[in-house]
C-alpha positions in Angstrom: -1.2 -3.7 -17.1 -0.7 -1.7 -13.9 -0.8 -3.5 -10.5 -1.0 -2.0 -7.1 0.8 -4.1 -4.5 0.1 -3.7 -0.8 2.3 -5.0 2.0 0.2 -4.6 5.2 1.5 -3.1 8.4 -0.2 -1.5 11.4 2.4 0.7 13.2 5.1 3.2 12.8 7.7 0.5 13.2 5.8 -1.7 10.7 4.2 0.7 8.1 2.0 -0.4 5.2 4.0 -0.3 2.0 2.6 0.1 -1.5 3.8 0.2 -5.1 2.1 0.8 -8.4 4.0 -1.1 -11.2 3.5 -1.2 -14.9 4.1 -4.7 -16.1 4.0 -3.8 -19.8 7.0 -1.4 -19.4 8.6 -3.1 -16.4 8.6 0.1 -14.4 7.6 1.3 -10.9 5.3 4.2 -11.3 4.7 5.1 -7.6 5.7 3.7 -4.2 5.6 4.7 -0.6 4.5 4.0 3.0 1.3 4.6 4.9 1.8 5.1 8.6 -0.8 5.5 11.3 -0.7 8.9 13.0 -3.2 8.5 15.8 -4.1 5.8 18.3 -6.5 4.3 15.8 -4.2 2.7 13.2 -6.8 0.9 11.1 -8.9 4.1 10.8 -5.8 6.1 9.8 -4.7 3.5 7.3 -8.1 3.2 5.7 -8.3 7.0 5.3 -4.8 7.2 3.9 -5.5 4.3 1.5 -8.7 6.0 0.3 -6.6 9.2 -0.3 -4.0 7.2 -2.2 -6.7 5.6 -4.5 -8.2 9.0 -5.1 -4.9 10.4 -6.1 -4.2 7.5 -8.4 -7.6 7.6 -10.2 -8.4 11.3 -10.2 -5.1 13.1 -10.7 -2.8 10.8 -12.5 -4.2 10.1 -16.0 -2.9 6.8 -17.2 -1.7 5.8 -13.7 -4.3 3.7 -12.1 -4.3 0.0 -11.1 -6.0 -2.6 -13.2 -5.3 -5.2 -10.5 -4.4 -5.2 -6.9 -2.3 -7.7 -4.9 -2.2 -7.8 -1.1 0.4 -9.7 0.8 -1.0 -12.1 3.4 -0.1 -10.9 6.9 1.9 -13.4 8.8 2.3 -13.4 12.6 4.3 -16.0 14.4 4.9 -16.7 18.0 7.8 -14.3 18.0 7.1 -11.7 15.4 10.6 -10.2 15.7 12.4 -13.3 14.7 9.7 -14.2 12.2 
C-alpha cells in the first residue's frame, strides 16, 4: 500500500513537507517540500498540492497513494519553543 504523508506548514521558514511511502516494500518513493511563493500562502500551497497529486496520478504509473495521512497542526503560546 502507498501512503502520502503531509506535514503542514504555511511559510518559507515552515514549509509543507510530503512523502509517498510504499509500506509493502518499506521504501520512500517520493518526498519534498511545498513552499508558498507569493503573499497568499494557502492559495500557493493548494495549487502546488494539486500539481503534486496530478504528477503522482498521471505521470508515475504505479506511484499513487492509496491512503493519505495529514499531521495535525499544533500551535502553542510560543510556537518557537513549541
